[in-house]
C-alpha positions in Angstrom: -60.3 59.2 -1.4 -61.7 59.6 -4.9 -62.4 56.5 -7.1 -59.8 57.5 -9.3 -57.2 57.8 -6.7 -58.4 54.4 -5.7 -57.5 52.9 -8.9 -54.2 54.8 -9.4 -53.5 53.6 -5.6 -54.2 50.1 -6.5 -53.0 49.5 -10.1 -49.3 51.0 -8.9 -49.3 48.5 -5.7 -50.6 45.8 -7.5 -47.3 46.1 -9.9 -44.6 47.3 -7.4 -44.9 46.7 -3.3 -48.0 45.7 -1.3 -46.3 46.7 2.0 -47.5 49.0 4.6 -45.0 51.4 4.0 -45.9 52.2 0.1 -49.6 52.1 1.0 -49.3 54.5 3.4 -47.1 57.1 1.8 -49.5 56.7 -1.5 -52.3 57.4 0.4 -50.6 60.4 1.9 -49.3 61.6 -1.4 -53.0 61.4 -3.1 -54.6 62.9 -0.4 -52.4 65.8 -0.7 -52.5 66.1 -4.2 -56.5 65.9 -4.7 -56.6 68.5 -1.9 -54.8 71.3 -3.9 -54.9 72.1 -7.4 -52.4 70.2 -9.5 -53.3 69.5 -12.7 -50.6 66.5 -13.3 -48.7 64.4 -11.2 -45.2 65.9 -11.6 -41.9 66.6 -10.0 -43.5 69.9 -8.7 -46.1 68.0 -6.7 -43.7 65.6 -5.2 -41.6 68.5 -4.1 -44.4 70.6 -2.7 -46.1 67.3 -0.7 -42.7 66.5 0.6 -42.0 70.0 2.0 -45.9 69.6 3.7 -44.9 66.7 5.5 -41.4 68.1 6.5 -43.1 69.5 9.5 -44.3 65.9 10.5 -42.1 63.9 9.8 -37.8 63.5 10.5 -35.7 63.3 7.1 -35.5 60.1 7.5 -38.9 59.3 6.6 -39.2 61.5 4.3 -36.3 59.9 2.5 -38.4 57.1 2.4 -41.5 58.5 0.7 -39.4 60.1 -1.9 -38.1 56.5 -2.6 -41.7 55.1 -2.9 -42.9 57.6 -5.4 -40.2 57.5 -7.2 -40.7 53.9 -7.9 -44.4 54.7 -8.4 -43.9 57.1 -10.6 -41.2 55.4 -12.9 -43.8 52.7 -13.2 -47.1 55.1 -13.6 -45.8 57.8 -15.6 -42.7 56.7 -16.9 -41.3 59.6 -15.3 -38.0 59.6 -13.2 -37.6 61.9 -10.4 -35.2 59.9 -8.4 -32.3 62.7 -9.5 -34.7 65.9 -9.4 -31.9 68.2 -8.1 -35.0 70.8 -6.2 -35.7 67.5 -4.2 -32.8 66.2 -3.4 -31.1 69.4 -2.2 -34.1 70.0 0.0 -34.0 66.9 1.8 -30.3 67.1 2.3 -30.8 70.1 3.6 -32.9 68.9 6.2 -31.1 66.1 6.8 -27.9 68.6 7.5 -29.8 70.3 9.9 -31.8 67.6 11.6 -30.8 66.7 15.5 -32.4 63.4 16.3 -34.2 62.7 19.2 -32.3 60.5 21.3 -33.7 58.4 24.3 -33.3 58.9 27.9 -31.3 57.4 29.7 -31.6 55.4 32.9 -29.5 56.3 36.1 -27.8 53.6 38.0 -29.9 54.6 40.7 -33.3 54.2 38.9 -32.2 50.7 37.8 -31.4 49.5 41.6 -34.2 50.9 42.6 -36.4 48.9 39.7 -34.6 45.9 40.2 -35.1 46.2 44.0 -39.1 47.6 44.2 -40.6 45.5 41.1 -42.5 42.6 41.6 -40.3 39.5 40.4 -43.4 37.9 39.3 -44.8 40.6 37.3 -41.6 42.3 35.9 -38.8 39.7 36.0 -38.9 39.8 31.8 -38.5 43.6 32.6 -35.2 43.0 35.0 -33.9 40.2 32.9 -33.9 42.2 29.8 -32.5 45.9 31.5 -29.6 43.8 33.1 -28.4 41.7 29.9 -28.9 45.1 27.8 -27.1 47.6 29.9 -24.4 45.0 30.5 -24.0 44.1 26.9 -25.0 47.7 25.7 -27.1 45.9 23.3 -29.4 46.8 20.3 -33.1 45.6 20.5 -32.5 43.6 17.6 -29.5 41.8 19.3 -31.9 41.0 22.1 -34.6 39.8 20.1 -32.3 37.4 18.1 -30.7 36.2 21.3 -31.3 32.4 21.7 -31.1 30.1 24.7 -28.2 28.2 23.3 -26.0 31.8 23.0 -26.2 31.8 27.0 -23.6 29.7 29.0 -22.9 29.8 32.9 -19.3 30.0 33.7 -18.8 29.5 37.5 -20.7 32.8 39.3 -21.4 34.9 35.7 -23.3 34.3 32.7 -21.5 34.9 29.3 -23.9 35.7 26.6 -22.8 35.5 22.7 -24.1 37.7 20.5 -23.7 36.1 17.2 -26.0 38.6 14.6 -25.3 42.2 15.3 -25.6 45.3 12.3 -21.7 46.3 12.9 -20.5 42.9 12.8 -20.4 42.4 8.9 -17.7 39.7 9.6 -20.4 37.8 11.3 -17.7 36.9 13.9 -19.8 37.5 16.9 -19.0 38.9 20.4 -19.6 37.7 23.7 -20.0 40.0 27.1 -20.3 38.8 30.6 -22.7 39.3 33.4 -21.6 39.1 37.0 -23.4 38.5 40.4 -25.7 39.8 42.0 -27.3 40.6 38.8 -26.9 37.1 37.7 -29.6 36.3 40.3 -32.5 37.6 37.9 -31.5 36.0 34.8 -31.0 32.9 36.5 -34.8 33.0 37.9 -36.1 33.7 34.6 -34.2 30.6 33.1 -35.5 28.5 36.1 -39.2 29.4 34.9 -38.8 27.1 31.8 -38.0 23.3 31.6 -35.1 22.3 30.2 -36.4 20.6 27.1 -37.7 24.5 26.6 -34.3 26.1 26.9 -33.8 26.5 22.9 -34.7 28.9 20.7 -35.1 32.3 21.0 -34.1 33.9 24.9 -36.8 36.3 25.4 -40.7 34.7 25.4 -44.0 36.2 25.7 -45.9 35.8 29.3 -49.4 35.2 29.7 -51.6 37.3 31.7 -51.4 35.0 34.9 -47.5 35.8 34.6 -46.7 32.5 33.1 -43.9 31.9 30.6 -45.0 30.9 27.4 -42.9 29.4 24.4 -43.5 32.4 22.1 -41.2 34.9 21.2 -41.4 38.2 22.1 -41.2 40.4 19.3 -38.6 43.5 18.5 -41.2 46.2 19.2 -42.4 44.3 22.9 -38.8 44.4 23.8 -38.3 48.1 22.8 -40.9 48.9 25.0 -39.3 47.7 28.1 -37.6 51.0 29.1 -40.9 52.8 29.2 -42.5 50.3 31.3 -40.0 50.7 33.8 -39.6 54.4 33.6 -43.2 54.4 34.0 -42.8 52.0 37.1 -40.5 54.5 38.6 -42.7 57.4 38.0 -39.9 59.6 35.6 -41.4 62.0 33.4 -42.0 61.7 29.9 -41.5 57.9 30.2 -42.3 57.3 26.2 -38.7 59.1 25.8 -37.3 55.9 27.1 -37.0 54.0 23.7 -35.3 50.7 23.0 -32.1 52.7 22.8 -32.1 53.6 26.2 -30.1 50.4 27.1 -27.4 51.1 24.9 -26.9 54.5 25.9 -27.5 53.9 29.7 -25.0 51.3 29.4 -22.2 53.5 27.6 -23.3 56.5 30.0 -22.9 54.1 32.9 -19.2 52.9 31.7 -18.2 56.8 31.0 -19.6 57.5 35.2 -17.3 54.7 36.2 -14.2 56.1 34.4 -14.1 54.0 31.5 -11.7 55.3 28.5 -12.8 56.0 25.5 -11.6 53.1 23.8 -13.0 50.5 26.5 -16.6 52.3 25.9 -16.1 51.9 21.9 -14.8 48.5 22.3 -18.1 47.6 24.5 -20.6 49.4 22.0 -18.5 48.2 18.8 -18.2 51.7 17.5 -15.6 52.6 15.6 -16.3 56.4 15.6 -15.5 58.7 18.4 -18.3 60.7 17.3 -20.5 58.1 17.1 -19.7 56.8 20.5 -20.1 60.3 22.0 -23.4 60.5 20.8 -24.7 57.5 23.0 -23.1 58.8 26.3 -25.7 60.7 28.0 -24.1 64.1 30.2 -21.8 62.0 32.1 -20.6 62.8 35.7 -16.6 61.7 34.5 -14.2 64.1 33.2 
């Protein structure tokens, strides 16, 4: 990148935002701009850049890029491109025709095989996460924010209280149960921690030797668990089993077991039939 481009980037970021997102999109835009024959920064150069990126990025990413560049242009050139009709129409058209990739779904047979065959010492955290995630149709963020204080034992079942959820704007929280025999893996996981350590974040990191730590697992690490499970099972395209796999698998298993649409919507906290249908893979139920 040229010296002028570096100065441009540093000047903008020092006044606007130093996040990685801004750095990434500003850098990509400047590299594109310098590789072309543009004489000035304008709506046309941004439009050309977004068109160039449309073959590599999803519409949501392009909207993010546009938002970043709008702030840069407003600060650097006093030019408001946020309402440019040409760019807006282009991005809206891409969004309308875009079919987002969905996570693959783990079948009941695959889940049962993993729980039975995977070594408990090496994969206990993964077993615990998939059991909780599928029973609760949870998002990765919900698993990440789950605390020991949100888990209670009631006779032969575990009750999980999700106190922070994307769709729970009223912040009322919601509960779900995990019954035997799946409680075995949860209890085994909890028993790894001393009573004094059972507070704060529920999902913790393990050492290379398989010993639990008090350091909580991050969202990205929890989100990779379905991929780890798919890899263990030797399933094709394991990377397609993303963090959404747990939520989609849970909804699909409910449908396969004959649950009504209302029951599935309640379990997944969906208000829309369309959104609910999008999470259910090709079900064997009618």
